[in-house]
C-alpha positions in Angstrom: 0.0 0.0 0.0 1.6 3.3 -1.0 2.5 5.6 1.8 1.0 9.1 1.8 3.7 11.8 1.9 2.7 15.0 3.7 3.0 18.1 1.5 3.8 21.6 2.7 1.4 24.4 1.9 2.8 27.2 -0.2 1.4 30.2 1.6 2.3 32.9 -1.0 0.8 30.7 -3.8 -2.3 30.1 -1.7 -2.7 33.8 -1.0 -2.3 34.6 -4.7 -4.9 32.0 -5.6 -7.3 33.4 -3.0 -6.8 36.9 -4.4 -7.7 35.6 -7.9 -10.8 33.9 -6.6 -11.9 36.8 -4.4 -15.4 38.2 -5.3 -15.1 41.5 -7.2 -15.6 44.7 -5.2 -19.0 46.4 -5.7 -19.6 50.1 -5.1 -23.0 51.6 -5.3 -24.4 48.4 -6.7 -21.8 48.5 -9.6 -18.9 46.1 -9.8 -15.6 48.1 -9.6 -14.4 47.1 -13.1 -17.7 48.1 -14.7 -17.7 51.5 -12.9 -14.5 52.6 -14.6 -16.0 51.8 -18.0 -18.9 54.2 -17.3 -16.4 57.1 -17.1 -13.4 56.1 -19.3 -10.2 57.9 -19.1 -9.8 60.3 -22.1 -7.0 62.4 -23.7 -7.0 66.2 -23.3 -4.7 69.1 -23.4 -3.7 70.6 -20.0 -2.0 73.9 -18.8 -0.3 73.8 -15.4 0.5 77.1 -13.7 0.9 78.9 -10.4 0.3 82.6 -9.7 1.9 85.1 -7.3 -1.5 85.5 -5.6 -4.5 83.3 -5.3 -7.0 83.6 -8.1 -10.7 84.3 -7.7 -11.5 80.7 -8.7 -15.3 81.2 -9.2 -14.7 84.2 -11.5 -12.0 82.3 -13.4 -14.2 79.3 -13.9 -17.0 81.5 -15.1 -14.8 83.2 -17.7 -13.2 80.0 -19.1 -14.1 79.1 -22.7 -16.9 76.4 -23.2 -15.8 72.9 -22.5 -12.7 73.9 -20.5 -12.4 73.0 -16.8 -10.0 74.0 -14.0 -8.8 72.3 -10.8 -6.8 73.7 -8.0 -4.4 71.7 -5.8 -4.2 73.7 -2.6 -1.3 71.7 -1.2 0.9 72.5 -4.2 -0.7 75.9 -5.1 -1.0 74.5 -8.6 -3.8 75.3 -11.1 -4.6 72.8 -13.9 -6.8 73.9 -16.9 -8.1 71.1 -19.2 -9.4 71.6 -22.7 -9.8 69.7 -26.0 -6.8 68.1 -27.7 -5.0 70.7 -29.8 -6.0 73.7 -27.6 -3.0 73.8 -25.1 -1.2 76.8 -26.6 -4.4 78.8 -27.1 -5.4 78.1 -23.5 -1.9 79.1 -22.3 -2.1 82.5 -24.1 -5.7 83.0 -22.8 -4.6 82.3 -19.2 -1.7 84.7 -19.3 -3.9 87.5 -20.7 -6.7 86.8 -18.1 -4.2 86.8 -15.2 -2.5 90.0 -16.5 -5.8 91.7 -16.7 -6.3 91.2 -13.0 -2.8 92.1 -11.9 -1.6 88.5 -11.4 1.6 87.0 -12.7 1.7 83.4 -13.8 4.7 81.3 -12.5 6.0 78.2 -14.3 3.2 78.1 -16.8 3.5 74.9 -18.9 1.3 73.5 -21.7 1.0 69.7 -22.1 -0.7 67.8 -24.8 -2.4 64.4 -24.8 -2.8 64.1 -21.1 -5.0 61.0 -20.2 -7.3 61.8 -17.3 -10.9 61.3 -16.1 -13.0 63.7 -14.0 -14.1 61.9 -10.8 -17.5 63.7 -11.0 -18.2 61.7 -14.2 -18.5 58.5 -12.2 -21.9 57.6 -10.6 -22.0 59.5 -7.2 -22.9 56.4 -5.2 -20.1 54.4 -6.9 -17.5 57.1 -6.2 -18.6 57.6 -2.6 -18.4 53.9 -1.7 -15.1 53.5 -3.5 -13.6 56.4 -1.5 -15.0 55.0 1.7 -13.5 51.6 1.0 -10.0 52.8 0.0 -9.6 55.4 2.8 -8.8 53.0 5.6 -6.8 50.8 3.2 -4.7 53.9 2.3 -4.2 55.0 5.9 -2.9 51.5 6.8 -0.6 51.5 3.7 0.8 54.9 4.9 1.7 53.7 8.4 5.3 53.1 7.5 5.6 56.6 6.2 4.0 58.2 9.3 7.3 59.9 10.5 7.5 61.8 7.3 3.8 62.6 7.1 3.6 64.0 10.7 6.2 66.6 9.7 3.7 68.1 7.4 0.3 66.8 8.6 0.4 66.5 12.4 -3.4 66.7 12.8 -5.2 63.3 12.1 -8.2 65.2 10.6 -5.9 66.9 8.1 -4.2 63.6 7.2 -7.6 62.0 6.6 -8.6 64.9 4.3 -5.3 64.8 2.4 -5.5 61.1 1.8 -9.1 61.5 0.6 -7.9 64.1 -1.9 -5.1 61.7 -3.0 -7.7 59.0 -3.6 -9.7 61.3 -5.8 -6.4 62.3 -7.6 -5.7 58.6 -8.2 -9.2 58.1 -9.6 -8.6 60.8 -12.1 -5.3 59.3 -13.2 -6.1 55.6 -13.1 -6.1 53.9 -16.5 -8.1 50.6 -16.3 -7.0 49.5 -19.7 -3.4 48.8 -18.5 -4.6 45.8 -16.5 -3.3 47.0 -13.1 -5.8 46.9 -10.2 -6.8 50.3 -8.8 -5.6 49.3 -5.3 -2.1 48.5 -6.6 -2.0 51.8 -8.6 -3.2 53.8 -5.6 -0.5 52.3 -3.3 2.2 53.2 -5.8 0.9 56.8 -6.1 0.6 57.2 -2.3 4.3 56.5 -1.9 5.2 59.1 -4.5 2.8 61.8 -3.1 4.1 61.3 0.5 7.6 62.0 -0.8 6.3 65.1 -2.7 5.2 66.6 0.7 8.9 67.2 1.5 9.7 68.3 -2.0 7.0 70.9 -2.1 7.9 72.3 1.4 11.7 72.3 1.1 12.7 72.1 -2.5 12.8 69.1 -4.8 16.6 68.6 -5.0 17.3 69.0 -1.3 14.4 66.6 -0.4 15.6 64.0 -2.9 19.2 64.2 -1.5 18.0 63.7 2.0 15.8 60.8 1.0 18.7 59.0 -0.9 21.1 59.4 2.0 18.6 58.1 4.6 17.7 55.2 2.3 21.4 54.3 1.9 22.2 54.6 5.6 19.2 52.3 6.4 20.3 49.7 3.8 23.9 49.7 5.1 22.6 49.4 8.7 20.6 46.3 7.7 23.5 44.7 5.9 26.3 45.4 8.4 24.4 46.0 11.7 26.1 49.4 12.2 26.1 52.9 10.8 28.5 53.6 7.9 31.5 55.8 8.2 31.8 58.8 5.8 34.0 56.8 3.4 31.8 53.7 3.6 28.7 55.7 2.9 30.3 57.5 -0.1 31.4 54.1 -1.5 28.0 52.6 -0.9 26.3 55.5 -2.7 28.8 55.5 -5.5 30.0 59.0 -4.7 33.2 60.7 -3.9 33.7 61.8 -0.3 33.7 65.5 -1.5 30.3 65.0 -3.1 28.9 63.2 0.0 30.1 66.1 2.2 28.5 68.7 0.0 25.3 66.8 -0.1 25.4 66.2 3.7 25.8 70.0 4.1 22.6 70.4 2.1 20.8 67.9 4.3 22.1 69.6 7.5 21.0 73.0 6.2 17.5 71.6 5.4 17.2 70.0 8.8 18.4 73.1 10.6 15.8 75.2 8.8 13.1 72.7 9.4 13.8 72.7 13.1 13.8 76.4 13.6 11.9 77.0 16.8 11.2 80.6 16.0 9.1 79.8 13.0 6.1 78.8 15.0 4.9 82.4 15.2 2.7 81.5 18.2 1.4 83.7 21.0 4.7 83.2 22.9 6.7 85.1 20.3 8.9 87.7 21.9 7.8 91.3 21.4 10.6 93.5 20.2 10.8 96.9 22.0 12.6 99.8 20.3 14.5 102.3 22.5 13.6 106.0 22.3 15.6 107.5 19.4 16.4 110.6 21.5 18.3 108.5 24.1 19.8 105.6 22.1 23.1 105.8 20.2 23.0 105.2 16.5 24.7 101.8 16.7 22.1 100.5 19.2 19.3 101.8 16.9 21.0 100.0 14.0 21.0 96.7 15.9 17.5 97.1 17.0 16.4 97.9 13.5 18.0 94.7 12.2 16.4 92.7 15.1 13.1 94.2 14.2 13.5 93.3 10.5 14.7 89.7 11.4 11.7 89.3 13.6 9.3 90.5 10.9 11.0 88.1 8.4 10.5 85.2 10.8 6.8 86.0 11.3 6.4 86.4 7.6 7.7 82.8 7.1 5.6 81.3 9.9 2.6 79.0 9.1 -0.7 80.9 8.7 -2.8 79.8 11.7 -6.0 80.1 9.6 -4.7 77.7 6.9 -4.8 73.9 6.9 -1.4 72.3 7.4 -1.6 70.6 4.0 -1.8 74.0 2.3 1.4 75.9 1.5 0.4 78.7 3.9 -0.1 76.1 6.6 3.6 75.1 6.6 6.8 77.1 7.5 8.2 78.7 4.5 11.8 77.6 5.3 13.1 78.1 1.7 11.8 81.7 1.6 13.3 82.4 5.1 16.7 81.0 3.9 16.6 83.0 0.7 15.8 86.3 2.4 18.0 85.9 5.5 21.2 84.5 3.9 21.1 87.0 1.0 20.4 90.0 3.2 22.6 89.3 6.2 24.6 86.1 5.3 26.5 87.7 2.4 25.3 85.0 -0.1 24.2 85.4 -3.6 21.2 83.5 -4.9 23.4 81.5 -7.1 25.6 80.4 -4.2 22.6 79.7 -2.0 21.1 77.6 -4.8 24.2 75.4 -4.9 24.3 75.1 -1.1 20.6 74.1 -0.8 20.4 72.0 -3.9 17.4 73.8 -5.4 16.9 76.1 -8.4 17.0 79.9 -8.3 13.5 80.0 -9.8 12.2 77.9 -6.9 13.9 80.2 -4.4 12.3 83.2 -6.1 8.8 81.6 -5.8 9.2 81.1 -2.1 10.8 84.5 -1.6 7.9 86.2 -3.3 5.5 84.6 -0.8 7.7 86.1 2.0 7.7 89.6 0.3 3.9 89.8 0.3 3.6 89.0 4.0 6.7 91.0 4.9 5.3 94.2 3.3 2.1 93.9 5.2 4.0 93.1 8.5 6.3 96.1 8.1 3.4 98.4 7.3 1.7 97.3 10.5 4.9 97.9 12.5 5.3 101.3 11.0 1.8 102.3 12.1 
């Protein structure tokens, strides 16, 4: 009689088989796969741009040509205008003229052709509502390993929930069901990218990327060797010279120093600056007090706006704007030198510095009164 040989269960294979045999998700009475077909992703032309002040969005939408739509990403301060294929450059000229007529200046305006997107509002409302409710807890669980990064920018749980909900809608607009990738897998990939973009938007793309690469290399070396790398070991591990590593490490150190500035909180405990009477104070004391007053006004101008949500630009410390103003005014640096030190572009520094200028003018006007 043949003996029965026990077999081991291949857990990964079983899980994959179970996933294949899982009943399809149904949202609003519609199977998920069928819902995407109801609002297929379509090509369009798109114009991306920012402005030096927030646009009156209702008026802008009202004046747009027929068939053209606009969306506004508050976190990035980015406007996206969508129109029919072949209309990108006409739309770009129209936007420049409209903004100029209202005293606004466009920043980084870029026309893009053949962008494949869907409008979430084209999906059945019940389908979209239940889909978002299903993927919200899934997304929050997926982001647990990124929570240390997220808390730097979204410390309030309610703001995090709102931001993740916006990311789900953004993924709905970008998801192309014809590529054969499940929406859940696509969303997970996009979430990882968008979490990293939080640091890029706040502190400059190049500096944030440099910090991310160094942290990733140190973590990998630590797993492999059970200790932190020396400077030479880390340089070799990253395929860089020691001089390049030191320069990049200085960028990261500068970024962390700016991020941790305690004076940027602009809270009620901020120290009030008292000026001495000009008739009793020597000129050198008045000069120091004047510089102190200007430094204080600059710090307040870069502090988060307490009325803004943390996921908005105004809800985060403008550290790049602070560095640009302070180090070019009192640090003896040119913008070109500072751009190299911080690993970001002069254009990006100018965008952040312009935000400071608007608040600073208002602050100095209040102090003068």
